[in-house]
Chimera marker file (.cmm) of the C-alpha trace (Angstrom):
<marker_set name="trace">
<marker id="1" x="-0.590" y="13.904" z="8.107" r="1" g="1" b="0" radius="0.5"/>
<marker id="2" x="-1.883" y="12.469" z="5.083" r="1" g="1" b="0" radius="0.5"/>
<marker id="3" x="1.456" y="12.044" z="3.124" r="1" g="1" b="0" radius="0.5"/>
<marker id="4" x="3.145" y="9.047" z="1.937" r="1" g="1" b="0" radius="0.5"/>
<marker id="5" x="6.224" y="7.144" z="3.159" r="1" g="1" b="0" radius="0.5"/>
<marker id="6" x="8.879" y="5.482" z="0.879" r="1" g="1" b="0" radius="0.5"/>
<marker id="7" x="11.901" y="4.539" z="0.795" r="1" g="1" b="0" radius="0.5"/>
<marker id="8" x="14.550" y="7.036" z="0.023" r="1" g="1" b="0" radius="0.5"/>
<marker id="9" x="16.366" y="6.981" z="-3.388" r="1" g="1" b="0" radius="0.5"/>
<marker id="10" x="19.926" y="8.236" z="-4.747" r="1" g="1" b="0" radius="0.5"/>
<marker id="11" x="17.732" y="10.717" z="-6.711" r="1" g="1" b="0" radius="0.5"/>
<marker id="12" x="16.475" y="12.146" z="-2.820" r="1" g="1" b="0" radius="0.5"/>
<marker id="13" x="19.525" y="13.627" z="-1.851" r="1" g="1" b="0" radius="0.5"/>
<marker id="14" x="18.927" y="17.132" z="-2.480" r="1" g="1" b="0" radius="0.5"/>
<marker id="15" x="15.606" y="17.186" z="-0.916" r="1" g="1" b="0" radius="0.5"/>
<marker id="16" x="17.053" y="15.279" z="1.952" r="1" g="1" b="0" radius="0.5"/>
<marker id="17" x="19.803" y="17.918" z="2.415" r="1" g="1" b="0" radius="0.5"/>
<marker id="18" x="17.001" y="20.700" z="2.290" r="1" g="1" b="0" radius="0.5"/>
<marker id="19" x="15.529" y="18.990" z="5.412" r="1" g="1" b="0" radius="0.5"/>
<marker id="20" x="18.848" y="19.170" z="7.031" r="1" g="1" b="0" radius="0.5"/>
<marker id="21" x="19.371" y="22.815" z="6.184" r="1" g="1" b="0" radius="0.5"/>
<marker id="22" x="16.260" y="23.562" z="8.254" r="1" g="1" b="0" radius="0.5"/>
<marker id="23" x="17.029" y="25.325" z="11.685" r="1" g="1" b="0" radius="0.5"/>
<marker id="24" x="15.094" y="23.320" z="13.778" r="1" g="1" b="0" radius="0.5"/>
<marker id="25" x="16.458" y="19.999" z="12.065" r="1" g="1" b="0" radius="0.5"/>
<marker id="26" x="20.029" y="20.895" z="12.112" r="1" g="1" b="0" radius="0.5"/>
<marker id="27" x="20.048" y="22.416" z="15.886" r="1" g="1" b="0" radius="0.5"/>
<marker id="28" x="17.876" y="19.144" z="17.138" r="1" g="1" b="0" radius="0.5"/>
<marker id="29" x="20.153" y="16.480" z="15.511" r="1" g="1" b="0" radius="0.5"/>
<marker id="30" x="23.905" y="16.320" z="15.496" r="1" g="1" b="0" radius="0.5"/>
<marker id="31" x="24.049" y="17.604" z="11.732" r="1" g="1" b="0" radius="0.5"/>
<marker id="32" x="25.914" y="20.787" z="10.897" r="1" g="1" b="0" radius="0.5"/>
<marker id="33" x="24.404" y="23.459" z="9.245" r="1" g="1" b="0" radius="0.5"/>
<marker id="34" x="24.800" y="24.140" z="5.179" r="1" g="1" b="0" radius="0.5"/>
<marker id="35" x="25.076" y="20.246" z="4.623" r="1" g="1" b="0" radius="0.5"/>
<marker id="36" x="26.764" y="19.658" z="0.833" r="1" g="1" b="0" radius="0.5"/>
<marker id="37" x="24.775" y="17.858" z="-1.619" r="1" g="1" b="0" radius="0.5"/>
<marker id="38" x="27.962" y="15.671" z="-2.084" r="1" g="1" b="0" radius="0.5"/>
<marker id="39" x="27.534" y="14.272" z="1.676" r="1" g="1" b="0" radius="0.5"/>
<marker id="40" x="23.630" y="13.529" z="1.077" r="1" g="1" b="0" radius="0.5"/>
<marker id="41" x="24.396" y="11.929" z="-2.303" r="1" g="1" b="0" radius="0.5"/>
<marker id="42" x="26.907" y="9.807" z="-0.553" r="1" g="1" b="0" radius="0.5"/>
<marker id="43" x="24.924" y="8.845" z="2.302" r="1" g="1" b="0" radius="0.5"/>
<marker id="44" x="21.756" y="8.082" z="0.191" r="1" g="1" b="0" radius="0.5"/>
<marker id="45" x="23.675" y="6.081" z="-2.632" r="1" g="1" b="0" radius="0.5"/>
<marker id="46" x="26.100" y="3.986" z="-0.559" r="1" g="1" b="0" radius="0.5"/>
<marker id="47" x="23.559" y="2.569" z="2.145" r="1" g="1" b="0" radius="0.5"/>
<marker id="48" x="24.999" y="-0.619" z="3.904" r="1" g="1" b="0" radius="0.5"/>
<marker id="49" x="22.656" y="-3.524" z="4.174" r="1" g="1" b="0" radius="0.5"/>
<marker id="50" x="21.941" y="-2.809" z="8.037" r="1" g="1" b="0" radius="0.5"/>
<marker id="51" x="20.870" y="0.202" z="7.212" r="1" g="1" b="0" radius="0.5"/>
<marker id="52" x="17.271" y="1.551" z="6.035" r="1" g="1" b="0" radius="0.5"/>
<marker id="53" x="16.184" y="4.946" z="4.928" r="1" g="1" b="0" radius="0.5"/>
<marker id="54" x="12.926" y="6.228" z="4.401" r="1" g="1" b="0" radius="0.5"/>
<marker id="55" x="11.243" y="9.719" z="3.429" r="1" g="1" b="0" radius="0.5"/>
<marker id="56" x="7.933" y="11.359" z="3.958" r="1" g="1" b="0" radius="0.5"/>
<marker id="57" x="6.233" y="12.989" z="1.487" r="1" g="1" b="0" radius="0.5"/>
<marker id="58" x="3.356" y="15.723" z="1.802" r="1" g="1" b="0" radius="0.5"/>
<marker id="59" x="1.754" y="17.032" z="-1.305" r="1" g="1" b="0" radius="0.5"/>
<marker id="60" x="4.545" y="15.718" z="-3.396" r="1" g="1" b="0" radius="0.5"/>
<marker id="61" x="7.299" y="17.454" z="-1.554" r="1" g="1" b="0" radius="0.5"/>
<marker id="62" x="9.560" y="15.403" z="0.590" r="1" g="1" b="0" radius="0.5"/>
<marker id="63" x="9.507" y="16.823" z="4.202" r="1" g="1" b="0" radius="0.5"/>
<marker id="64" x="10.486" y="14.147" z="6.349" r="1" g="1" b="0" radius="0.5"/>
<marker id="65" x="13.745" y="11.613" z="6.542" r="1" g="1" b="0" radius="0.5"/>
<marker id="66" x="14.365" y="8.665" z="8.821" r="1" g="1" b="0" radius="0.5"/>
<marker id="67" x="17.725" y="6.706" z="8.981" r="1" g="1" b="0" radius="0.5"/>
<marker id="68" x="17.286" y="3.316" z="10.997" r="1" g="1" b="0" radius="0.5"/>
<marker id="69" x="20.329" y="0.927" z="11.651" r="1" g="1" b="0" radius="0.5"/>
<marker id="70" x="20.538" y="-2.494" z="12.924" r="1" g="1" b="0" radius="0.5"/>
<marker id="71" x="23.387" y="-3.070" z="15.137" r="1" g="1" b="0" radius="0.5"/>
<marker id="72" x="26.167" y="-4.918" z="13.610" r="1" g="1" b="0" radius="0.5"/>
<marker id="73" x="27.675" y="-6.718" z="16.814" r="1" g="1" b="0" radius="0.5"/>
<marker id="74" x="26.715" y="-10.218" z="17.137" r="1" g="1" b="0" radius="0.5"/>
<marker id="75" x="25.529" y="-9.578" z="20.710" r="1" g="1" b="0" radius="0.5"/>
<marker id="76" x="23.496" y="-6.632" z="19.783" r="1" g="1" b="0" radius="0.5"/>
<marker id="77" x="21.786" y="-7.760" z="16.812" r="1" g="1" b="0" radius="0.5"/>
<marker id="78" x="18.367" y="-7.416" z="18.768" r="1" g="1" b="0" radius="0.5"/>
<marker id="79" x="18.933" y="-3.668" z="18.598" r="1" g="1" b="0" radius="0.5"/>
<marker id="80" x="18.122" y="-0.956" z="16.030" r="1" g="1" b="0" radius="0.5"/>
<marker id="81" x="18.795" y="3.062" z="16.491" r="1" g="1" b="0" radius="0.5"/>
<marker id="82" x="17.309" y="5.796" z="14.308" r="1" g="1" b="0" radius="0.5"/>
<marker id="83" x="17.815" y="9.602" z="13.569" r="1" g="1" b="0" radius="0.5"/>
<marker id="84" x="15.448" y="11.791" z="11.513" r="1" g="1" b="0" radius="0.5"/>
<marker id="85" x="14.568" y="15.212" z="10.475" r="1" g="1" b="0" radius="0.5"/>
<marker id="86" x="11.491" y="17.045" z="9.614" r="1" g="1" b="0" radius="0.5"/>
<marker id="87" x="11.324" y="20.333" z="7.713" r="1" g="1" b="0" radius="0.5"/>
<marker id="88" x="10.395" y="23.060" z="10.038" r="1" g="1" b="0" radius="0.5"/>
<marker id="89" x="7.018" y="24.428" z="8.041" r="1" g="1" b="0" radius="0.5"/>
<marker id="90" x="5.438" y="21.264" z="8.738" r="1" g="1" b="0" radius="0.5"/>
<marker id="91" x="6.569" y="20.090" z="12.262" r="1" g="1" b="0" radius="0.5"/>
<marker id="92" x="3.654" y="19.241" z="14.385" r="1" g="1" b="0" radius="0.5"/>
<marker id="93" x="1.488" y="18.120" z="11.377" r="1" g="1" b="0" radius="0.5"/>
<marker id="94" x="2.285" y="14.090" z="12.218" r="1" g="1" b="0" radius="0.5"/>
<marker id="95" x="5.052" y="13.762" z="10.164" r="1" g="1" b="0" radius="0.5"/>
<marker id="96" x="7.529" y="12.354" z="12.549" r="1" g="1" b="0" radius="0.5"/>
<marker id="97" x="4.763" y="9.824" z="13.987" r="1" g="1" b="0" radius="0.5"/>
<marker id="98" x="4.588" y="8.712" z="10.453" r="1" g="1" b="0" radius="0.5"/>
<marker id="99" x="8.060" y="7.990" z="9.986" r="1" g="1" b="0" radius="0.5"/>
<marker id="100" x="8.351" y="6.337" z="13.327" r="1" g="1" b="0" radius="0.5"/>
<marker id="101" x="5.713" y="4.228" z="12.584" r="1" g="1" b="0" radius="0.5"/>
<marker id="102" x="7.420" y="2.841" z="9.674" r="1" g="1" b="0" radius="0.5"/>
<marker id="103" x="10.663" y="2.169" z="11.665" r="1" g="1" b="0" radius="0.5"/>
<marker id="104" x="8.544" y="0.636" z="14.690" r="1" g="1" b="0" radius="0.5"/>
<marker id="105" x="6.599" y="-1.713" z="12.291" r="1" g="1" b="0" radius="0.5"/>
<marker id="106" x="9.520" y="-2.648" z="10.567" r="1" g="1" b="0" radius="0.5"/>
<marker id="107" x="11.397" y="-3.443" z="13.809" r="1" g="1" b="0" radius="0.5"/>
<marker id="108" x="8.326" y="-5.295" z="15.252" r="1" g="1" b="0" radius="0.5"/>
<marker id="109" x="6.850" y="-7.056" z="12.582" r="1" g="1" b="0" radius="0.5"/>
<marker id="110" x="9.773" y="-7.868" z="9.968" r="1" g="1" b="0" radius="0.5"/>
<marker id="111" x="13.104" y="-7.709" z="11.644" r="1" g="1" b="0" radius="0.5"/>
<marker id="112" x="12.100" y="-9.039" z="15.068" r="1" g="1" b="0" radius="0.5"/>
<marker id="113" x="13.948" y="-6.364" z="17.030" r="1" g="1" b="0" radius="0.5"/>
<marker id="114" x="13.541" y="-6.236" z="20.984" r="1" g="1" b="0" radius="0.5"/>
<marker id="115" x="15.037" y="-2.968" z="21.489" r="1" g="1" b="0" radius="0.5"/>
<marker id="116" x="15.353" y="0.524" z="19.686" r="1" g="1" b="0" radius="0.5"/>
<marker id="117" x="17.340" y="3.194" z="20.817" r="1" g="1" b="0" radius="0.5"/>
<marker id="118" x="17.648" y="7.071" z="20.139" r="1" g="1" b="0" radius="0.5"/>
<marker id="119" x="19.362" y="9.813" z="21.676" r="1" g="1" b="0" radius="0.5"/>
<marker id="120" x="17.405" y="13.079" z="22.065" r="1" g="1" b="0" radius="0.5"/>
<marker id="121" x="18.612" y="16.475" z="23.442" r="1" g="1" b="0" radius="0.5"/>
<marker id="122" x="17.468" y="16.866" z="26.807" r="1" g="1" b="0" radius="0.5"/>
<marker id="123" x="15.495" y="20.399" z="25.635" r="1" g="1" b="0" radius="0.5"/>
<marker id="124" x="13.945" y="19.040" z="22.785" r="1" g="1" b="0" radius="0.5"/>
<marker id="125" x="10.556" y="18.407" z="24.219" r="1" g="1" b="0" radius="0.5"/>
<marker id="126" x="8.513" y="17.794" z="21.047" r="1" g="1" b="0" radius="0.5"/>
<marker id="127" x="10.534" y="15.033" z="20.214" r="1" g="1" b="0" radius="0.5"/>
<marker id="128" x="10.614" y="13.584" z="23.823" r="1" g="1" b="0" radius="0.5"/>
<marker id="129" x="6.850" y="13.649" z="23.700" r="1" g="1" b="0" radius="0.5"/>
<marker id="130" x="6.620" y="11.965" z="20.310" r="1" g="1" b="0" radius="0.5"/>
<marker id="131" x="9.317" y="9.056" z="21.495" r="1" g="1" b="0" radius="0.5"/>
<marker id="132" x="7.211" y="8.409" z="24.769" r="1" g="1" b="0" radius="0.5"/>
<marker id="133" x="3.908" y="8.318" z="22.599" r="1" g="1" b="0" radius="0.5"/>
<marker id="134" x="5.760" y="5.177" z="21.094" r="1" g="1" b="0" radius="0.5"/>
<marker id="135" x="6.426" y="3.455" z="24.343" r="1" g="1" b="0" radius="0.5"/>
<marker id="136" x="10.223" y="4.837" z="24.635" r="1" g="1" b="0" radius="0.5"/>
<marker id="137" x="11.544" y="5.560" z="27.998" r="1" g="1" b="0" radius="0.5"/>
<marker id="138" x="14.546" y="7.829" z="29.407" r="1" g="1" b="0" radius="0.5"/>
<marker id="139" x="17.076" y="5.534" z="30.662" r="1" g="1" b="0" radius="0.5"/>
<marker id="140" x="20.202" y="7.934" z="31.197" r="1" g="1" b="0" radius="0.5"/>
<marker id="141" x="21.216" y="11.447" z="30.381" r="1" g="1" b="0" radius="0.5"/>
<marker id="142" x="24.605" y="12.343" z="29.237" r="1" g="1" b="0" radius="0.5"/>
<marker id="143" x="25.864" y="15.981" z="30.346" r="1" g="1" b="0" radius="0.5"/>
<marker id="144" x="27.669" y="18.132" z="27.711" r="1" g="1" b="0" radius="0.5"/>
<marker id="145" x="27.110" y="15.608" z="25.211" r="1" g="1" b="0" radius="0.5"/>
<marker id="146" x="27.021" y="17.875" z="22.416" r="1" g="1" b="0" radius="0.5"/>
<marker id="147" x="28.158" y="21.368" z="21.169" r="1" g="1" b="0" radius="0.5"/>
<marker id="148" x="25.194" y="23.311" z="19.456" r="1" g="1" b="0" radius="0.5"/>
<marker id="149" x="24.988" y="26.967" z="19.028" r="1" g="1" b="0" radius="0.5"/>
<marker id="150" x="27.695" y="27.958" z="20.894" r="1" g="1" b="0" radius="0.5"/>
<marker id="151" x="27.210" y="25.885" z="24.158" r="1" g="1" b="0" radius="0.5"/>
<marker id="152" x="27.432" y="22.199" z="25.328" r="1" g="1" b="0" radius="0.5"/>
<marker id="153" x="24.070" y="20.557" z="25.457" r="1" g="1" b="0" radius="0.5"/>
<marker id="154" x="22.856" y="17.401" z="27.260" r="1" g="1" b="0" radius="0.5"/>
<marker id="155" x="20.986" y="14.286" z="25.844" r="1" g="1" b="0" radius="0.5"/>
<marker id="156" x="18.600" y="11.806" z="26.992" r="1" g="1" b="0" radius="0.5"/>
<marker id="157" x="19.139" y="8.119" z="25.948" r="1" g="1" b="0" radius="0.5"/>
<marker id="158" x="15.591" y="6.575" z="25.372" r="1" g="1" b="0" radius="0.5"/>
<marker id="159" x="14.768" y="3.075" z="24.290" r="1" g="1" b="0" radius="0.5"/>
<marker id="160" x="11.487" y="1.064" z="23.669" r="1" g="1" b="0" radius="0.5"/>
<marker id="161" x="12.070" y="-2.401" z="24.729" r="1" g="1" b="0" radius="0.5"/>
<marker id="162" x="9.627" y="-5.108" z="23.520" r="1" g="1" b="0" radius="0.5"/>
<marker id="163" x="8.982" y="-7.914" z="26.227" r="1" g="1" b="0" radius="0.5"/>
<marker id="164" x="8.663" y="-11.546" z="25.497" r="1" g="1" b="0" radius="0.5"/>
<marker id="165" x="4.839" y="-12.131" z="24.727" r="1" g="1" b="0" radius="0.5"/>
<link id1="1" id2="2" r="1" g="1" b="0" radius="0.2"/>
<link id1="2" id2="3" r="1" g="1" b="0" radius="0.2"/>
<link id1="3" id2="4" r="1" g="1" b="0" radius="0.2"/>
<link id1="4" id2="5" r="1" g="1" b="0" radius="0.2"/>
<link id1="5" id2="6" r="1" g="1" b="0" radius="0.2"/>
<link id1="6" id2="7" r="1" g="1" b="0" radius="0.2"/>
<link id1="7" id2="8" r="1" g="1" b="0" radius="0.2"/>
<link id1="8" id2="9" r="1" g="1" b="0" radius="0.2"/>
<link id1="9" id2="10" r="1" g="1" b="0" radius="0.2"/>
<link id1="10" id2="11" r="1" g="1" b="0" radius="0.2"/>
<link id1="11" id2="12" r="1" g="1" b="0" radius="0.2"/>
<link id1="12" id2="13" r="1" g="1" b="0" radius="0.2"/>
<link id1="13" id2="14" r="1" g="1" b="0" radius="0.2"/>
<link id1="14" id2="15" r="1" g="1" b="0" radius="0.2"/>
<link id1="15" id2="16" r="1" g="1" b="0" radius="0.2"/>
<link id1="16" id2="17" r="1" g="1" b="0" radius="0.2"/>
<link id1="17" id2="18" r="1" g="1" b="0" radius="0.2"/>
<link id1="18" id2="19" r="1" g="1" b="0" radius="0.2"/>
<link id1="19" id2="20" r="1" g="1" b="0" radius="0.2"/>
<link id1="20" id2="21" r="1" g="1" b="0" radius="0.2"/>
<link id1="21" id2="22" r="1" g="1" b="0" radius="0.2"/>
<link id1="22" id2="23" r="1" g="1" b="0" radius="0.2"/>
<link id1="23" id2="24" r="1" g="1" b="0" radius="0.2"/>
<link id1="24" id2="25" r="1" g="1" b="0" radius="0.2"/>
<link id1="25" id2="26" r="1" g="1" b="0" radius="0.2"/>
<link id1="26" id2="27" r="1" g="1" b="0" radius="0.2"/>
<link id1="27" id2="28" r="1" g="1" b="0" radius="0.2"/>
<link id1="28" id2="29" r="1" g="1" b="0" radius="0.2"/>
<link id1="29" id2="30" r="1" g="1" b="0" radius="0.2"/>
<link id1="30" id2="31" r="1" g="1" b="0" radius="0.2"/>
<link id1="31" id2="32" r="1" g="1" b="0" radius="0.2"/>
<link id1="32" id2="33" r="1" g="1" b="0" radius="0.2"/>
<link id1="33" id2="34" r="1" g="1" b="0" radius="0.2"/>
<link id1="34" id2="35" r="1" g="1" b="0" radius="0.2"/>
<link id1="35" id2="36" r="1" g="1" b="0" radius="0.2"/>
<link id1="36" id2="37" r="1" g="1" b="0" radius="0.2"/>
<link id1="37" id2="38" r="1" g="1" b="0" radius="0.2"/>
<link id1="38" id2="39" r="1" g="1" b="0" radius="0.2"/>
<link id1="39" id2="40" r="1" g="1" b="0" radius="0.2"/>
<link id1="40" id2="41" r="1" g="1" b="0" radius="0.2"/>
<link id1="41" id2="42" r="1" g="1" b="0" radius="0.2"/>
<link id1="42" id2="43" r="1" g="1" b="0" radius="0.2"/>
<link id1="43" id2="44" r="1" g="1" b="0" radius="0.2"/>
<link id1="44" id2="45" r="1" g="1" b="0" radius="0.2"/>
<link id1="45" id2="46" r="1" g="1" b="0" radius="0.2"/>
<link id1="46" id2="47" r="1" g="1" b="0" radius="0.2"/>
<link id1="47" id2="48" r="1" g="1" b="0" radius="0.2"/>
<link id1="48" id2="49" r="1" g="1" b="0" radius="0.2"/>
<link id1="49" id2="50" r="1" g="1" b="0" radius="0.2"/>
<link id1="50" id2="51" r="1" g="1" b="0" radius="0.2"/>
<link id1="51" id2="52" r="1" g="1" b="0" radius="0.2"/>
<link id1="52" id2="53" r="1" g="1" b="0" radius="0.2"/>
<link id1="53" id2="54" r="1" g="1" b="0" radius="0.2"/>
<link id1="54" id2="55" r="1" g="1" b="0" radius="0.2"/>
<link id1="55" id2="56" r="1" g="1" b="0" radius="0.2"/>
<link id1="56" id2="57" r="1" g="1" b="0" radius="0.2"/>
<link id1="57" id2="58" r="1" g="1" b="0" radius="0.2"/>
<link id1="58" id2="59" r="1" g="1" b="0" radius="0.2"/>
<link id1="59" id2="60" r="1" g="1" b="0" radius="0.2"/>
<link id1="60" id2="61" r="1" g="1" b="0" radius="0.2"/>
<link id1="61" id2="62" r="1" g="1" b="0" radius="0.2"/>
<link id1="62" id2="63" r="1" g="1" b="0" radius="0.2"/>
<link id1="63" id2="64" r="1" g="1" b="0" radius="0.2"/>
<link id1="64" id2="65" r="1" g="1" b="0" radius="0.2"/>
<link id1="65" id2="66" r="1" g="1" b="0" radius="0.2"/>
<link id1="66" id2="67" r="1" g="1" b="0" radius="0.2"/>
<link id1="67" id2="68" r="1" g="1" b="0" radius="0.2"/>
<link id1="68" id2="69" r="1" g="1" b="0" radius="0.2"/>
<link id1="69" id2="70" r="1" g="1" b="0" radius="0.2"/>
<link id1="70" id2="71" r="1" g="1" b="0" radius="0.2"/>
<link id1="71" id2="72" r="1" g="1" b="0" radius="0.2"/>
<link id1="72" id2="73" r="1" g="1" b="0" radius="0.2"/>
<link id1="73" id2="74" r="1" g="1" b="0" radius="0.2"/>
<link id1="74" id2="75" r="1" g="1" b="0" radius="0.2"/>
<link id1="75" id2="76" r="1" g="1" b="0" radius="0.2"/>
<link id1="76" id2="77" r="1" g="1" b="0" radius="0.2"/>
<link id1="77" id2="78" r="1" g="1" b="0" radius="0.2"/>
<link id1="78" id2="79" r="1" g="1" b="0" radius="0.2"/>
<link id1="79" id2="80" r="1" g="1" b="0" radius="0.2"/>
<link id1="80" id2="81" r="1" g="1" b="0" radius="0.2"/>
<link id1="81" id2="82" r="1" g="1" b="0" radius="0.2"/>
<link id1="82" id2="83" r="1" g="1" b="0" radius="0.2"/>
<link id1="83" id2="84" r="1" g="1" b="0" radius="0.2"/>
<link id1="84" id2="85" r="1" g="1" b="0" radius="0.2"/>
<link id1="85" id2="86" r="1" g="1" b="0" radius="0.2"/>
<link id1="86" id2="87" r="1" g="1" b="0" radius="0.2"/>
<link id1="87" id2="88" r="1" g="1" b="0" radius="0.2"/>
<link id1="88" id2="89" r="1" g="1" b="0" radius="0.2"/>
<link id1="89" id2="90" r="1" g="1" b="0" radius="0.2"/>
<link id1="90" id2="91" r="1" g="1" b="0" radius="0.2"/>
<link id1="91" id2="92" r="1" g="1" b="0" radius="0.2"/>
<link id1="92" id2="93" r="1" g="1" b="0" radius="0.2"/>
<link id1="93" id2="94" r="1" g="1" b="0" radius="0.2"/>
<link id1="94" id2="95" r="1" g="1" b="0" radius="0.2"/>
<link id1="95" id2="96" r="1" g="1" b="0" radius="0.2"/>
<link id1="96" id2="97" r="1" g="1" b="0" radius="0.2"/>
<link id1="97" id2="98" r="1" g="1" b="0" radius="0.2"/>
<link id1="98" id2="99" r="1" g="1" b="0" radius="0.2"/>
<link id1="99" id2="100" r="1" g="1" b="0" radius="0.2"/>
<link id1="100" id2="101" r="1" g="1" b="0" radius="0.2"/>
<link id1="101" id2="102" r="1" g="1" b="0" radius="0.2"/>
<link id1="102" id2="103" r="1" g="1" b="0" radius="0.2"/>
<link id1="103" id2="104" r="1" g="1" b="0" radius="0.2"/>
<link id1="104" id2="105" r="1" g="1" b="0" radius="0.2"/>
<link id1="105" id2="106" r="1" g="1" b="0" radius="0.2"/>
<link id1="106" id2="107" r="1" g="1" b="0" radius="0.2"/>
<link id1="107" id2="108" r="1" g="1" b="0" radius="0.2"/>
<link id1="108" id2="109" r="1" g="1" b="0" radius="0.2"/>
<link id1="109" id2="110" r="1" g="1" b="0" radius="0.2"/>
<link id1="110" id2="111" r="1" g="1" b="0" radius="0.2"/>
<link id1="111" id2="112" r="1" g="1" b="0" radius="0.2"/>
<link id1="112" id2="113" r="1" g="1" b="0" radius="0.2"/>
<link id1="113" id2="114" r="1" g="1" b="0" radius="0.2"/>
<link id1="114" id2="115" r="1" g="1" b="0" radius="0.2"/>
<link id1="115" id2="116" r="1" g="1" b="0" radius="0.2"/>
<link id1="116" id2="117" r="1" g="1" b="0" radius="0.2"/>
<link id1="117" id2="118" r="1" g="1" b="0" radius="0.2"/>
<link id1="118" id2="119" r="1" g="1" b="0" radius="0.2"/>
<link id1="119" id2="120" r="1" g="1" b="0" radius="0.2"/>
<link id1="120" id2="121" r="1" g="1" b="0" radius="0.2"/>
<link id1="121" id2="122" r="1" g="1" b="0" radius="0.2"/>
<link id1="122" id2="123" r="1" g="1" b="0" radius="0.2"/>
<link id1="123" id2="124" r="1" g="1" b="0" radius="0.2"/>
<link id1="124" id2="125" r="1" g="1" b="0" radius="0.2"/>
<link id1="125" id2="126" r="1" g="1" b="0" radius="0.2"/>
<link id1="126" id2="127" r="1" g="1" b="0" radius="0.2"/>
<link id1="127" id2="128" r="1" g="1" b="0" radius="0.2"/>
<link id1="128" id2="129" r="1" g="1" b="0" radius="0.2"/>
<link id1="129" id2="130" r="1" g="1" b="0" radius="0.2"/>
<link id1="130" id2="131" r="1" g="1" b="0" radius="0.2"/>
<link id1="131" id2="132" r="1" g="1" b="0" radius="0.2"/>
<link id1="132" id2="133" r="1" g="1" b="0" radius="0.2"/>
<link id1="133" id2="134" r="1" g="1" b="0" radius="0.2"/>
<link id1="134" id2="135" r="1" g="1" b="0" radius="0.2"/>
<link id1="135" id2="136" r="1" g="1" b="0" radius="0.2"/>
<link id1="136" id2="137" r="1" g="1" b="0" radius="0.2"/>
<link id1="137" id2="138" r="1" g="1" b="0" radius="0.2"/>
<link id1="138" id2="139" r="1" g="1" b="0" radius="0.2"/>
<link id1="139" id2="140" r="1" g="1" b="0" radius="0.2"/>
<link id1="140" id2="141" r="1" g="1" b="0" radius="0.2"/>
<link id1="141" id2="142" r="1" g="1" b="0" radius="0.2"/>
<link id1="142" id2="143" r="1" g="1" b="0" radius="0.2"/>
<link id1="143" id2="144" r="1" g="1" b="0" radius="0.2"/>
<link id1="144" id2="145" r="1" g="1" b="0" radius="0.2"/>
<link id1="145" id2="146" r="1" g="1" b="0" radius="0.2"/>
<link id1="146" id2="147" r="1" g="1" b="0" radius="0.2"/>
<link id1="147" id2="148" r="1" g="1" b="0" radius="0.2"/>
<link id1="148" id2="149" r="1" g="1" b="0" radius="0.2"/>
<link id1="149" id2="150" r="1" g="1" b="0" radius="0.2"/>
<link id1="150" id2="151" r="1" g="1" b="0" radius="0.2"/>
<link id1="151" id2="152" r="1" g="1" b="0" radius="0.2"/>
<link id1="152" id2="153" r="1" g="1" b="0" radius="0.2"/>
<link id1="153" id2="154" r="1" g="1" b="0" radius="0.2"/>
<link id1="154" id2="155" r="1" g="1" b="0" radius="0.2"/>
<link id1="155" id2="156" r="1" g="1" b="0" radius="0.2"/>
<link id1="156" id2="157" r="1" g="1" b="0" radius="0.2"/>
<link id1="157" id2="158" r="1" g="1" b="0" radius="0.2"/>
<link id1="158" id2="159" r="1" g="1" b="0" radius="0.2"/>
<link id1="159" id2="160" r="1" g="1" b="0" radius="0.2"/>
<link id1="160" id2="161" r="1" g="1" b="0" radius="0.2"/>
<link id1="161" id2="162" r="1" g="1" b="0" radius="0.2"/>
<link id1="162" id2="163" r="1" g="1" b="0" radius="0.2"/>
<link id1="163" id2="164" r="1" g="1" b="0" radius="0.2"/>
<link id1="164" id2="165" r="1" g="1" b="0" radius="0.2"/>
</marker_set>
């Protein structure tokens, strides 16, 4: 992808909503179909200090979004977690890799986090392979974790742990 990554702005709410309206995005995340603009305006405008949001632009269009949260619990401040979505028509073009690179670099080079966590549906091979490419490992599986498209689905709990150097 020869796109651009930047921090999400409150004016991006409509474009981010459009990402999560895509079938592959809402079936690959815990989002529901038909998100409201009010929901995304609130999520993008009222961002807590421990949360970072970025968007990916390709040819001027916002095509990807990642939300990254640092754990507030004092004993888990070394941990961050994230969720992301990419528009259906650009999946497989490196958008997810570029968004994840942004979060990994922020975590490693600026926030001094040791552990990144993500939950991913066990049947989402594309996402699992992306996370493995960045050093994530499957640490466990939750059976019937979420209800999606009329049936229960499992998730893998994946993490990337940076060892002391």
